C-alpha positions in Angstrom: -5.9 -14.3 -0.9 -5.8 -12.6 2.4 -6.7 -8.7 3.2 -6.0 -7.1 6.6 -7.8 -3.9 7.8 -7.7 -1.9 11.3 -10.9 -0.8 12.5 -11.4 2.9 12.7 -15.2 3.0 14.1 -17.5 1.1 16.3 -19.4 -0.7 14.0 -20.3 -4.2 12.6 -18.0 -6.0 10.2 -20.0 -5.6 6.9 -20.6 -2.0 7.6 -17.0 -1.5 8.0 -15.6 -3.4 5.4 -18.6 -1.9 3.2 -16.2 1.4 3.1 -13.4 -1.0 1.7 -15.6 -2.0 -1.2 -16.5 -5.2 -0.2 -19.8 -6.0 -1.5 -22.8 -8.3 -0.2 -22.0 -10.6 -2.9 -18.2 -10.8 -1.9 -19.5 -11.4 1.6 -21.5 -14.4 0.7 -18.6 -15.8 -1.7 -16.2 -15.7 1.7 -19.2 -17.1 3.9 -20.2 -20.1 1.3 -17.1 -20.6 -0.7 -14.3 -21.6 1.9 -13.5 -17.9 2.8 -12.8 -16.3 6.0 -13.5 -13.6 8.2 -11.4 -12.8 11.6 -11.2 -10.2 14.0 -8.0 -10.0 16.0 -7.1 -13.5 14.4 -10.5 -15.4 15.5 -13.2 -16.4 13.3 -16.0 -14.0 13.4 -19.1 -13.2 11.2 -20.3 -10.4 9.3 -22.4 -8.7 12.1 -19.7 -8.9 14.9 -19.6 -5.9 16.3 -16.2 -4.0 16.0 -14.0 -2.1 18.3 -11.6 0.8 17.4 -8.4 -0.8 16.9 -9.5 -4.2 15.7 -7.6 -6.0 13.1 -10.0 -7.1 10.3 -8.6 -9.9 8.0 -10.4 -11.6 5.0 -9.6 -14.5 3.3 -11.2 -14.6 -0.4 -11.5 -17.9 -1.9 -9.6 -18.6 -5.3 -11.6 -17.8 -8.6 -11.6 -20.6 -11.0 -11.5 -19.9 -14.5 -14.7 -19.4 -16.8 -14.9 -22.7 -18.6 -16.5 -21.1 -21.7 -13.4 -19.0 -22.2 -10.7 -21.0 -24.4 -7.3 -20.4 -23.3 -5.1 -19.6 -26.3 -1.4 -19.2 -26.0 0.2 -16.1 -27.3 3.0 -13.7 -26.3 1.9 -10.7 -24.3 3.6 -7.5 -23.8 3.1 -6.7 -20.1 3.7 -3.1 -19.3 3.0 -3.6 -15.4 2.1 -6.1 -13.4 1.4 -7.0 -9.7 -0.7 -9.6 -7.3 -3.3 -7.5 -8.0 -3.6 -5.7 -11.6 -1.8 -6.3 -15.0 -1.4 -3.7 -17.8 -0.6 -4.8 -21.3 -0.1 -3.8 -24.5 -2.9 -4.5 -27.1 -2.0 -4.3 -31.0 -4.0 -3.4 -33.1 -6.3 -6.1 -34.7 -7.0 -7.7 -32.2 -10.3 -7.8 -30.3 -10.7 -7.6 -26.9 -13.0 -10.1 -25.8 -14.8 -13.1 -27.8 -17.7 -12.9 -29.9 -19.5 -14.7 -33.0 -16.8 -12.9 -35.3 -13.6 -13.4 -33.0 -12.0 -16.0 -30.9 -8.4 -15.7 -30.7 -8.6 -12.4 -28.6 -7.0 -10.8 -25.9 -8.7 -12.6 -23.4 -8.0 -15.9 -24.7 -4.5 -14.8 -24.5 -4.6 -13.3 -20.9 -6.4 -16.7 -19.7 -3.5 -18.8 -21.5 -1.2 -16.5 -19.2 -3.1 -17.0 -16.1 -3.0 -21.1 -16.7 1.0 -21.2 -17.6 1.7 -19.3 -14.4 -0.9 -21.0 -12.5 -2.1 -18.2 -10.9 -4.4 -18.9 -7.7 -7.1 -16.6 -9.5 -7.9 -17.4 -13.2 -10.6 -15.3 -14.0 -10.3 -12.7 -16.7 -11.2 -9.6 -15.3 -11.2 -6.9 -17.9 -11.1 -3.4 -16.4 -10.6 -1.0 -19.6 -11.0 -2.8 -23.3 -10.1 -1.2 -26.6 -11.8 -1.7 -29.9 -10.2 -4.3 -32.1 -8.1 -1.9 -34.4 -7.3 0.5 -31.4 -3.9 -0.1 -30.0 -2.3 0.7 -26.6 -3.0 0.3 -22.9 -5.3 -2.2 -21.6 -6.3 -2.6 -18.0 -7.1 -5.9 -16.3 -7.6 -6.7 -12.4 -6.4 -10.4 -11.4 -9.3 -11.0 -8.8 -12.7 -9.9 -8.3 -11.9 -7.7 -5.1 -9.5 -5.5 -7.3 -12.3 -5.5 -10.2 -14.7 -4.2 -7.7 -12.2 -1.9 -6.5 -11.9 -0.3 -9.9 -15.1 -0.5 -11.0 -15.8 2.3 -8.1 -12.8 4.6 -9.6 -14.2 4.0 -13.1 -17.9 5.2 -11.8 -16.0 8.3 -10.0 -14.2 9.2 -13.1 -10.8 8.5 -11.2 -9.3 6.1 -14.2 -7.6 8.4 -16.7 -7.3 7.5 -20.3 -5.4 9.3 -22.9 -5.5 8.7 -26.5 -3.5 10.0 -29.7 -5.4 10.1 -32.6 -5.0 11.4 -36.5 -7.8 13.3 -37.9 -9.0 14.7 -41.0 -10.9 17.5 -41.9 -11.4 20.4 -44.4 -11.2 23.4 -41.7 -8.6 23.7 -38.8 -8.7 22.6 -35.3 -8.8 24.5 -32.3 -5.7 24.1 -30.4 -7.8 23.1 -27.5 -11.4 21.8 -28.0 -14.2 19.7 -26.1 -16.9 17.7 -27.4 -19.7 17.2 -25.2 -22.6 15.1 -27.5 -24.7 12.4 -26.8 -24.1 9.1 -28.4 -26.8 6.3 -29.3 -27.1 3.3 -31.5 -28.9 3.7 -34.9 -31.8 1.6 -35.2 -30.7 0.1 -38.2 -27.4 -1.2 -37.0 -25.8 -3.1 -34.1 -22.1 -2.1 -34.5 -22.1 2.1 -35.4 -23.0 4.6 -33.0 -23.9 8.1 -33.6 -24.6 11.3 -31.9 -28.3 12.0 -31.2 -30.2 13.4 -28.5 -31.7 10.2 -27.6 -28.1 8.9 -26.1 -26.0 9.3 -23.1 -23.7 12.0 -22.3 -20.5 11.5 -23.5 -17.8 14.2 -23.0 -14.6 14.3 -24.9 -11.6 16.6 -24.4 -8.7 17.4 -27.2 -5.4 19.2 -27.9 -4.2 19.7 -31.0 -0.2 18.4 -31.0 0.5 18.8 -34.4 -1.1 20.1 -38.0 -0.1 18.7 -41.5 -1.0 19.4 -44.9 -4.0 18.0 -46.3 -6.1 18.9 -43.2 -4.7 16.0 -40.8 -3.9 16.8 -37.4 -2.6 15.1 -34.3 -4.5 15.1 -31.6 -4.3 13.9 -27.7 -7.7 12.9 -26.5 -8.8 12.7 -22.9 -11.9 10.5 -22.3 -14.0 12.2 -19.7 -17.0 9.6 -20.5 -16.7 5.9 -21.8 -19.4 5.1 -24.8 -18.6 2.7 -27.3 -16.8 4.4 -30.2 -17.0 7.6 -28.4 -13.9 9.1 -30.0 -14.6 7.6 -33.5 -18.5 9.2 -33.2 -16.9 12.3 -31.5 -14.5 13.3 -33.9 -16.7 12.2 -37.0 -19.5 14.4 -35.6 -17.5 17.5 -35.8 -16.1 17.3 -39.6 -12.5 15.4 -38.5 -13.0 11.7 -38.7 -10.2 9.9 -37.9 -7.4 8.3 -40.5 -8.1 4.5 -41.8 -11.5 4.8 -40.0 -13.8 4.0 -42.9 -16.7 2.6 -40.5 -17.0 6.6 -39.5 -16.1 8.0 -43.0 -12.0 8.2 -41.9 -9.6 8.2 -44.9 -7.7 5.1 -46.2 -5.1 7.0 -48.4 -3.2 8.5 -46.1 -1.0 5.4 -44.9 -2.9 3.6 -42.2 -5.8 1.3 -42.9 -7.1 1.0 -39.4 -8.3 3.9 -37.0 -5.5 5.5 -36.3 -5.9 5.7 -32.4 -3.8 4.8 -29.5 -4.2 4.9 -25.8 -0.8 6.1 -24.6 -1.7 7.1 -21.3 -3.2 5.4 -18.4 -3.7 6.5 -14.7 -5.5 4.9 -11.6 -5.1 4.7 -8.0 -3.6 1.3 -6.7 -5.9 0.9 -3.7 -4.3 -2.1 -2.1 -0.8 0.0 -2.3 -2.2 3.6 -1.8 -0.4 4.9 -4.7 -1.2 6.4 -8.4 0.1 4.1 -10.8 1.0 6.4 -14.1 1.8 4.5 -17.5 2.9 5.4 -21.0 3.0 4.3 -24.1 4.9 4.7 -27.6 3.0 4.7 -30.7 3.2 1.5 -32.5 4.9 1.3 -35.9 2.0 1.6 -38.5 0.9 4.7 -36.6 4.2 6.1 -36.2 5.2 5.3 -39.9 2.8 8.2 -40.6 3.5 10.7 -38.4 6.9 10.4 -39.6 5.7 10.7 -42.7 3.8 13.6 -42.0 6.4 15.4 -40.4 7.6 16.4 -43.8 4.5 18.4 -44.5 3.9 19.8 -41.2 2.2 23.1 -41.5 
């Protein structure tokens, strides 16, 4: 895959490319695995000294698929796709990546899609993953350089995700609120998480969209950090576990038996097209059915 840049300062190629998030490991891959560095269409090395206005071209070698990731053919609901990124609608009940417990995962399905399309790069790069029983928008990079560019955005909190959730408590949620509480893994569990002073900083912002009888609220949630089970742990912590989330004390008697959590909005900056991508997702049928029923009991 080829990328071109115009030098804007008098520096070495590697220094200039670092500004465009080309890492040392990617430069090594270009050098040793069949790639190229060209300056004004002539082969050069990473220490070549650029002049302002020089055209710098890099050819990145193709990526072979991971052998230990099995391709499993399943239909994908693709929301957005170009040469660099893909966004899909992940259904509830499907894990993002393989584990001892899960083999038919989104990663397996995406690999099969890449193989069927005979894409040049066939490694699966997950940028934003979702819990098994969370539905909604899930972002993939279609090559390692694209993944690196979005990793930088993740570090800078430039990738924005919003979720709808149904939560239930004995009091009433504020119209807007923030939950700032560190999240840790308990010593006696490898699955669950909890709020504990020894944990990592976690920040969740929410807005109450609707209130229903029985202490149920529809909330629109903005994640400012991305800790494991963050939304589920934070809302349980304030006494409002998610409907269907029995792992964290959620009710199973309100019409949904998986955590009522859906990633409905995804926003990121496209570094190659230099524009913001904003995608929206409708509620899935099981979630929408509960909301429709609750609307009849609106407070």
